[in-house]
VMD Tcl script that draws the C-alpha trace (Angstrom):
set ca {
  {24.26 -51.41 37.18}
  {22.75 -48.61 39.22}
  {25.88 -46.52 38.86}
  {25.74 -47.09 35.12}
  {22.16 -45.95 34.85}
  {22.89 -42.90 37.07}
  {25.82 -41.95 34.85}
  {23.69 -42.40 31.71}
  {20.90 -40.28 33.13}
  {23.41 -37.58 34.09}
  {24.94 -37.67 30.56}
  {21.40 -37.35 29.09}
  {20.58 -34.42 31.38}
  {23.83 -32.66 30.52}
  {23.14 -33.14 26.79}
  {19.66 -31.68 27.13}
  {20.91 -28.61 28.97}
  {23.78 -28.27 26.39}
  {21.24 -28.46 23.54}
  {19.11 -25.80 25.13}
  {22.11 -23.53 25.77}
  {23.11 -23.90 22.16}
  {19.57 -23.16 20.97}
  {19.45 -20.08 23.18}
  {22.69 -18.82 21.82}
  {21.68 -19.55 18.21}
  {18.11 -18.32 18.11}
  {17.58 -15.69 20.80}
  {16.48 -12.43 19.28}
  {18.89 -10.24 21.31}
  {22.28 -10.78 23.00}
  {20.62 -9.85 26.32}
  {18.01 -12.56 25.84}
  {20.58 -15.21 24.94}
  {22.71 -14.32 28.01}
  {19.69 -14.45 30.29}
  {18.60 -17.90 29.10}
  {22.19 -19.23 29.26}
  {22.62 -18.09 32.85}
  {19.17 -19.46 33.83}
  {19.86 -22.89 32.15}
  {23.22 -23.32 33.75}
  {22.30 -22.17 37.18}
  {18.92 -23.85 37.62}
  {18.58 -26.46 34.78}
  {15.72 -28.46 36.42}
  {13.57 -25.31 36.39}
  {14.98 -23.64 33.34}
  {14.74 -26.49 30.83}
  {10.98 -26.89 31.13}
  {10.62 -23.13 31.08}
  {12.74 -22.93 27.93}
  {10.67 -25.69 26.25}
  {7.57 -23.47 26.79}
  {8.81 -20.00 26.38}
  {12.21 -20.19 24.75}
  {11.32 -20.19 21.05}
  {10.16 -17.20 19.06}
  {9.67 -18.82 15.67}
  {7.59 -21.74 14.31}
  {9.62 -23.27 11.58}
  {7.04 -25.83 10.68}
  {4.47 -23.34 9.52}
  {5.74 -22.81 5.93}
  {3.71 -19.76 5.25}
  {5.36 -19.05 1.97}
  {4.51 -22.42 0.58}
  {0.85 -22.41 1.84}
  {0.34 -18.81 0.65}
  {1.53 -19.70 -2.81}
  {-1.11 -22.38 -3.15}
  {-4.02 -20.00 -2.62}
  {-2.54 -16.65 -3.53}
  {-2.98 -17.02 -7.30}
  {-6.72 -17.73 -7.18}
  {-7.40 -15.36 -4.30}
  {-5.63 -12.42 -5.92}
  {-6.96 -12.94 -9.47}
  {-9.84 -10.54 -8.90}
  {-8.05 -8.45 -6.30}
  {-5.38 -7.58 -8.85}
  {-7.96 -5.77 -10.89}
  {-8.57 -3.38 -8.07}
  {-5.45 -1.23 -8.14}
  {-5.34 1.51 -5.55}
  {-7.23 4.58 -6.86}
  {-4.35 6.96 -6.23}
  {-0.57 6.85 -6.16}
  {-0.80 8.46 -2.68}
  {-2.61 5.46 -1.28}
  {-0.06 2.95 -2.69}
  {2.82 5.11 -1.49}
  {1.41 5.13 2.09}
  {1.11 1.37 2.14}
  {4.26 0.43 0.04}
  {6.35 -0.42 3.14}
  {3.60 -2.62 4.61}
  {3.15 -4.44 1.24}
  {6.79 -5.57 1.47}
  {6.47 -6.52 5.13}
  {3.54 -8.98 4.57}
  {4.08 -9.74 0.90}
  {0.53 -8.81 -0.06}
  {-0.59 -6.07 -2.44}
  {-2.52 -3.02 -1.37}
  {-5.89 -2.97 -3.14}
  {-8.58 -0.35 -3.90}
  {-12.28 -0.73 -4.32}
  {-12.94 -1.42 -0.63}
  {-15.46 -0.24 1.96}
  {-14.97 -0.29 5.71}
  {-17.37 0.45 8.65}
  {-16.28 0.87 12.20}
  {-18.18 -1.35 14.70}
  {-17.85 0.28 18.14}
  {-18.47 -2.03 21.03}
  {-20.12 -5.53 21.23}
  {-23.70 -4.74 20.38}
  {-22.78 -3.18 16.98}
  {-20.10 -5.86 16.26}
  {-22.13 -8.99 16.89}
  {-25.32 -7.43 15.40}
  {-23.39 -7.01 12.11}
  {-21.74 -10.44 12.39}
  {-24.97 -12.28 13.19}
  {-26.81 -10.52 10.34}
  {-24.07 -11.64 7.84}
  {-24.15 -15.25 9.15}
  {-27.90 -15.37 8.93}
  {-27.79 -14.23 5.38}
  {-24.93 -16.54 4.31}
  {-25.62 -18.50 1.15}
  {-22.35 -20.52 0.61}
  {-19.63 -20.27 3.24}
  {-18.93 -18.94 6.75}
  {-15.28 -18.88 7.93}
  {-14.98 -18.16 11.66}
  {-11.94 -17.84 13.86}
  {-11.72 -16.50 17.43}
  {-9.14 -16.49 20.13}
  {-11.78 -16.99 22.85}
  {-15.20 -18.61 22.74}
  {-17.15 -19.05 25.90}
  {-20.25 -21.15 26.49}
  {-22.39 -18.28 27.83}
  {-25.38 -16.34 26.51}
  {-23.41 -14.81 23.59}
  {-21.63 -18.00 22.92}
  {-24.77 -19.96 22.69}
  {-26.40 -17.39 20.46}
  {-23.27 -17.55 18.24}
  {-23.55 -21.34 18.11}
  {-27.27 -21.16 17.16}
  {-26.40 -18.91 14.16}
  {-23.67 -21.24 12.96}
  {-25.88 -24.32 13.37}
  {-28.81 -22.71 11.48}
  {-26.42 -21.78 8.65}
  {-25.02 -25.32 8.54}
  {-28.54 -26.85 8.54}
  {-29.57 -24.78 5.47}
  {-26.59 -26.14 3.53}
  {-23.91 -23.45 4.17}
  {-20.36 -24.68 4.61}
  {-19.40 -23.46 8.16}
  {-15.75 -23.63 9.20}
  {-14.67 -22.91 12.80}
  {-11.18 -22.38 14.31}
  {-10.38 -21.29 17.85}
  {-7.29 -21.07 19.95}
  {-6.59 -23.86 22.46}
  {-5.24 -21.49 25.09}
  {-7.76 -18.67 24.69}
  {-10.66 -21.10 24.56}
  {-9.21 -23.59 27.03}
  {-12.49 -23.87 29.01}
  {-14.77 -24.45 26.06}
  {-16.80 -27.62 26.84}
  {-16.75 -30.70 24.71}
  {-20.53 -30.62 24.64}
  {-20.47 -27.17 22.95}
  {-18.07 -28.44 20.34}
  {-19.94 -31.60 19.80}
  {-23.26 -29.86 19.33}
  {-21.74 -27.70 16.51}
  {-20.08 -30.74 14.88}
  {-23.24 -32.83 15.08}
  {-25.08 -30.06 13.21}
  {-22.53 -30.15 10.33}
  {-20.18 -27.35 11.44}
  {-16.58 -28.27 10.69}
  {-14.81 -27.62 13.96}
  {-11.04 -27.92 14.36}
  {-10.12 -29.03 17.90}
  {-6.76 -27.41 18.73}
  {-5.80 -30.44 20.81}
  {-5.95 -32.62 17.73}
  {-4.69 -30.08 15.23}
  {-1.21 -29.57 13.86}
  {-1.00 -26.03 15.25}
  {1.04 -24.73 18.21}
  {-1.53 -25.56 20.91}
  {-1.09 -29.24 20.20}
  {2.59 -29.00 21.18}
  {4.43 -28.68 24.51}
  {5.24 -25.10 23.47}
  {1.98 -23.29 23.95}
  {3.67 -19.88 23.99}
  {2.54 -19.28 20.39}
  {-1.15 -18.29 20.23}
  {-3.53 -17.59 17.35}
  {-4.97 -14.32 18.55}
  {-6.94 -13.61 15.37}
  {-10.75 -12.81 15.44}
  {-12.01 -13.30 11.89}
  {-15.34 -13.84 10.23}
  {-15.66 -14.10 6.45}
  {-19.08 -14.77 4.91}
  {-19.44 -15.86 1.27}
  {-15.97 -14.42 0.54}
  {-17.52 -10.92 0.39}
  {-18.17 -9.75 3.92}
  {-15.31 -9.67 6.36}
  {-15.00 -8.74 10.02}
  {-11.87 -8.38 12.16}
  {-11.06 -6.61 15.42}
  {-10.74 -6.93 19.13}
  {-13.91 -8.75 20.17}
  {-14.10 -12.36 21.24}
  {-17.23 -14.53 21.70}
  {-18.08 -13.92 25.36}
  {-20.64 -12.00 27.43}
  {-17.69 -10.01 28.77}
  {-17.30 -8.46 25.40}
  {-20.90 -7.26 25.51}
  {-20.24 -5.42 28.81}
  {-22.12 -7.99 30.92}
  {-19.33 -8.84 33.21}
  {-19.72 -6.70 36.42}
  {-15.96 -6.95 37.13}
  {-15.17 -4.85 34.10}
  {-18.37 -2.97 33.44}
  {-18.50 -1.46 29.98}
  {-16.27 -3.23 27.49}
  {-14.78 -0.72 25.02}
  {-13.74 -2.48 21.87}
  {-13.61 -1.99 18.13}
  {-14.24 -4.21 15.11}
  {-14.36 -3.24 11.45}
  {-16.73 -4.54 8.75}
  {-15.03 -4.95 5.43}
  {-16.16 -5.25 1.75}
  {-14.12 -5.44 -1.41}
  {-10.92 -7.32 -2.35}
  {-9.34 -6.90 1.06}
  {-11.92 -9.56 2.23}
  {-10.14 -12.02 -0.11}
  {-6.93 -11.35 1.70}
  {-8.65 -11.94 5.05}
  {-10.13 -15.16 3.77}
  {-6.70 -16.23 2.44}
  {-5.18 -15.92 5.95}
  {-8.03 -18.01 7.31}
  {-7.36 -20.62 4.67}
  {-3.71 -20.75 5.66}
  {-4.53 -21.28 9.33}
  {-7.10 -23.91 8.32}
  {-4.47 -25.75 6.23}
  {-2.00 -25.67 9.10}
  {-4.53 -27.14 11.53}
  {-6.03 -29.75 9.25}
  {-3.83 -30.23 6.15}
  {-6.84 -29.39 3.98}
  {-6.62 -26.87 1.16}
  {-9.72 -24.68 0.95}
  {-8.96 -22.81 -2.26}
  {-11.65 -24.49 -4.38}
  {-14.29 -24.40 -1.62}
  {-14.24 -20.69 -1.08}
  {-15.50 -17.79 -3.21}
  {-12.55 -15.45 -4.08}
  {-14.58 -12.88 -5.96}
  {-15.04 -9.63 -3.97}
  {-18.29 -8.78 -5.81}
  {-19.24 -5.29 -6.92}
  {-16.82 -2.44 -6.22}
  {-18.35 -0.85 -3.00}
  {-16.06 2.20 -2.67}
  {-12.60 3.41 -3.61}
  {-10.95 2.93 -0.27}
  {-7.34 1.62 -0.45}
  {-6.65 -1.09 2.17}
  {-4.19 -3.83 2.93}
  {-4.46 -6.85 5.23}
  {-1.48 -7.24 7.64}
  {-1.25 -10.83 8.92}
  {1.70 -11.21 11.26}
  {3.10 -14.04 13.35}
  {6.05 -16.16 14.53}
  {6.02 -18.30 11.33}
  {7.11 -15.37 9.14}
  {10.69 -15.10 8.05}
  {11.04 -11.72 9.69}
  {9.46 -10.11 12.71}
  {6.44 -8.79 10.85}
  {4.56 -7.75 13.96}
  {7.35 -5.48 15.20}
  {7.98 -4.16 11.71}
  {4.29 -3.28 11.25}
  {4.22 -1.18 14.50}
  {7.62 0.34 13.72}
  {6.50 1.18 10.24}
  {3.34 2.84 11.40}
  {5.21 4.88 13.97}
  {7.83 5.98 11.37}
  {5.11 6.95 8.96}
  {3.58 9.53 11.20}
  {4.44 13.19 10.54}
  {1.88 15.13 12.57}
  {-0.18 12.71 14.66}
  {0.30 9.19 16.07}
  {-2.47 7.87 18.36}
  {-2.26 4.28 19.58}
  {-5.09 2.54 21.49}
  {-4.13 -0.73 23.21}
  {-5.13 -2.41 26.49}
  {-1.55 -3.58 27.06}
  {1.68 -1.63 26.66}
  {4.78 -3.90 26.88}
  {6.93 -2.73 23.88}
  {10.48 -3.82 23.06}
  {13.42 -1.42 22.83}
  {12.90 -0.69 19.14}
  {9.27 0.41 19.56}
  {10.12 2.48 22.61}
  {12.88 4.27 20.63}
  {10.52 4.75 17.68}
  {7.85 6.32 19.93}
  {10.39 8.62 21.57}
  {11.90 9.58 18.21}
  {8.41 10.47 16.83}
  {7.61 12.64 19.76}
  {11.07 14.34 19.58}
  {10.56 15.24 15.92}
  {7.27 17.02 16.84}
  {4.65 14.38 16.24}
  {1.60 14.39 18.58}
  {2.15 10.95 20.16}
  {-0.57 9.58 22.46}
  {-0.92 6.13 23.82}
  {-4.43 5.28 25.19}
  {-4.45 2.39 27.65}
  {-7.20 0.82 29.71}
  {-7.57 2.24 33.19}
  {-9.13 -1.03 34.45}
  {-6.77 -3.85 35.33}
  {-7.46 -7.41 34.15}
  {-3.90 -8.85 34.20}
  {-1.57 -7.32 36.79}
  {1.73 -8.43 35.25}
  {1.39 -6.59 31.95}
  {-0.20 -3.63 33.81}
  {2.81 -3.41 36.08}
  {5.31 -3.87 33.31}
  {3.83 -0.96 31.47}
  {4.63 1.36 34.32}
  {8.31 0.57 33.88}
  {8.27 2.19 30.44}
  {6.25 5.31 31.07}
  {8.89 7.64 32.51}
  {11.39 7.38 29.67}
  {8.97 7.99 26.77}
  {7.05 10.67 28.74}
  {10.28 12.58 29.14}
  {10.57 12.67 25.35}
  {7.07 13.94 24.86}
  {4.88 10.88 24.54}
  {1.50 11.37 26.31}
  {-0.02 8.39 28.17}
  {-3.75 8.15 28.90}
  {-5.82 5.69 30.82}
  {-9.30 5.11 29.65}
  {-11.83 5.40 32.49}
  {-15.15 4.57 30.79}
  {-14.77 0.79 31.46}
  {-12.23 -1.73 30.16}
  {-10.68 -0.69 26.83}
  {-9.62 -3.58 24.67}
  {-9.45 -2.09 21.18}
  {-6.31 -2.22 19.08}
  {-5.97 0.97 16.89}
  {-3.22 3.02 15.32}
  {-3.94 6.41 13.74}
  {-1.27 8.09 11.68}
  {-1.81 11.67 10.65}
  {-5.13 12.31 8.83}
  {-5.03 9.57 6.18}
  {-3.64 6.29 7.58}
  {-5.38 4.04 10.15}
  {-4.95 0.44 11.43}
  {-7.62 -1.68 13.06}
  {-7.28 -5.27 14.18}
  {-6.12 -7.68 16.87}
  {-2.54 -6.76 17.75}
  {-1.67 -5.14 21.08}
  {1.26 -2.92 21.61}
  {3.28 -5.56 23.42}
  {5.99 -8.11 22.78}
  {3.57 -11.01 22.68}
  {1.69 -9.53 19.71}
  {4.97 -8.42 18.07}
  {6.61 -11.76 18.15}
  {4.62 -14.70 19.64}
  {0.99 -14.33 18.52}
  {-0.67 -14.72 15.10}
  {-2.40 -11.41 14.57}
  {-4.34 -9.52 11.89}
  {-4.41 -5.75 11.39}
  {-5.99 -3.93 8.48}
  {-4.37 -0.82 7.09}
  {-6.45 1.86 5.44}
  {-4.95 4.73 3.43}
  {-8.05 6.76 3.32}
  {-8.72 10.21 4.79}
  {-12.42 9.63 5.31}
  {-11.96 6.47 7.27}
  {-9.02 7.94 9.25}
  {-11.33 10.84 10.14}
  {-13.87 8.45 11.57}
  {-11.18 6.73 13.66}
  {-9.97 10.14 14.88}
  {-13.48 11.07 16.07}
  {-13.82 7.65 17.82}
  {-10.57 8.11 19.64}
  {-11.30 11.74 20.52}
  {-14.38 10.50 22.26}
  {-12.26 7.91 24.11}
  {-9.71 10.56 25.12}
  {-12.57 12.74 26.54}
  {-13.19 9.91 29.09}
  {-9.49 9.25 29.81}
  {-7.04 10.71 32.31}
  {-3.53 11.70 31.52}
  {-0.81 9.77 33.23}
  {1.47 12.34 34.89}
  {2.91 10.42 37.85}
  {6.54 9.35 37.79}
  {7.26 5.67 38.80}
  {9.20 6.95 41.93}
  {5.95 8.53 43.21}
  {3.86 5.35 42.79}
  {3.18 3.08 45.75}
  {6.01 0.71 46.76}
  {4.23 -2.33 45.41}
  {3.87 -0.70 41.95}
  {7.54 0.40 41.94}
  {8.90 -3.01 42.81}
  {6.24 -4.90 40.78}
  {7.01 -2.77 37.68}
  {10.68 -3.60 37.72}
  {10.11 -7.32 38.31}
  {7.41 -7.49 35.63}
  {9.65 -5.85 33.10}
  {12.15 -8.73 33.49}
  {9.57 -11.19 32.26}
  {7.93 -8.85 29.73}
  {8.95 -10.93 26.60}
  {6.50 -13.64 27.59}
  {3.64 -11.56 29.13}
}
mol new
graphics top color blue
foreach p $ca { graphics top sphere $p radius 0.5 }
foreach p [lrange $ca 0 end-1] q [lrange $ca 1 end] { graphics top cylinder $p $q radius 0.2 }
display resetview
């Protein structure tokens, strides 16, 4: 009997490994990735199978984005459709991105840069305090500290005066958020989705997929998105990092309906509830004539929308391409696109943080510098604190602000939100902001071979695992 059970267990084990090998061959994005997983699975199956269960997938088939979007899109876009871009130039600039995300560029928007935590949370708190009907909130990280408690007080006060308050947060990014914090919100009437009980990716064994969005929508008319999370660190109160350099953007106009639509999709995924009738889809009065488009990306999309968004932005640049991102772990296509842009004469600058928070992505970035610098790409390290903003500036009329880093995780594994603006005035404001950042940055001129031994070795090793950093 023992021999029979042993043989059965061995057969099951072989079957599991064979299934993983087949999945790796069938679904890996590149031949190199497929070969790497197959070798790992065959040579060390007891270690490789659990690793593959967590990190092997790059798509979430169960999140039927097209079906969910179709439920809310009609109502959400009824008023947005009346705000056609004010010029053919704006639509032409965003035409590629419209096709990538299957949403229309819209005019009649206004946008305001919110530089650093004080400005960001002052604006968000003011909007929540003035909310009359709904507050939709989604953050990757919420911490029960001074800012987190102030944030909770605002949500509770809104709920107590009859406002519908909806809260989503990521189960990995907010792993340490206490049950008492969540219970206090729920007891006050805030509808909180616990990721551990939701249908989203953090309720599964595969926690590799993360919802990295940071969204606030108030009454369907005021929207906020960018790099900030709810934590004292993002206010510059963490002595380890000092000043926290980050950027959010305040939105008005029909692009807010698009932001709210993506929140409704994520809510539906986590709860099964459809929010279409509960939310206000009217953008209100036409604030300005800015052309904008929301760019929601993630592993549930049919194509790699994150990679395509960055590739499209790089390809769109003719004179200038400035990218600000704390992490720089691009894939081969983005590296080639950056080099190609520099070789055709575009002023390509990548601004990274000079303060290290996670050593693996910091080391991996060093493995990419030499090749693109040789082609004319300039690398800068911000030295005025920890830089966490996610910005792309193309020429003098196209800018992107949002949550996506220039790394493989944001390209393929995270749910992200960027907003594209085809507007010379707004792009000029972004340019001024980045020029100020460059003034406190140092240019990276050192070859990897001249770095300390631990950086040279660490960079090469970190690059091997860059797809999951």
